[in-house]
N, C-alpha and C positions, 0 to 999 in steps of 0.2 A: 470408115465414112468419112468421105471429104466435107467438109462444112467452110463456112466463111470463118476466116480468123477471128472474128469478133465474136462470134458465137462459141468457138473453142475456147477462147480467154474466159467469158463468162462461165462455162460450165466448169472449167477448172477451178475458178474462183468458188463457185457456188458448192464444188465439195470437200472445200475447207470448213470445219467448224471453227466459228469465231471464238466460241468461249466454250469450255468444258470443264464441269465441276464433277468433284468425287465428295460427295456427303460424307462418306465414311471415313476418307482422310482429312475432311474438312478444308480442303483445295479447291481452288478455282484457277484456271488458266485461260488467259485472255490474248488472243493472236491479234497484234495491231500491225504486223509486216509480215510478208513473206515472199521470200525470193525462190523463184523455179528456176532452174537450167533443165532441158528436156530437149531430146531428140524429136525432129518435126519432119513430116513428109508434108510437101507442100506443092501446088500448083497452080499457076495463074489461070483462070477460066474465061467465060465468055464476059466482055465488058471490062476486062481488066481485073476482076475480083479475085483477092487469094484467097484460096481454098486450102485448108490444112485439116490434118490428123495428126495424133499419135501414131507411132510405129504400130503396124497390125501383128506383128510377129517377132520373136527372138532370133530366129533363124535367119542369118543373112545368106543371099546367093548372090551371083554375078548377075541376076536378072532384075534384082531389086533397085529402085531408084536410088540415088545416092540421100541422104537425110541431111537435113538443115539442122541447125541448132537454135532454141528460141530460149532467151532470157526475158524474164516477166518479173516486175515487182507488183506487189498490190499491197496498198496500205489503207487504214482506217483511218479516216479525218474527221473531226469535227465539223458540222454544216455552218 
């Protein structure tokens, strides 16, 4: 499903837990920065909006559009 690039980036960021706690081990892991490098299907839609999605399958054929590459960095910063 193609959606605006901004929505795809927001969905990716929302899937990453910012803190994971193990009471059993007495440990906590806090993510303050995340770098992603992903393949990307993209097309320019009406009005010049960039729509994008992650590739829909693993089997590449000669009929598939060429994939782009997206690099994104997410950082938690104090307000």
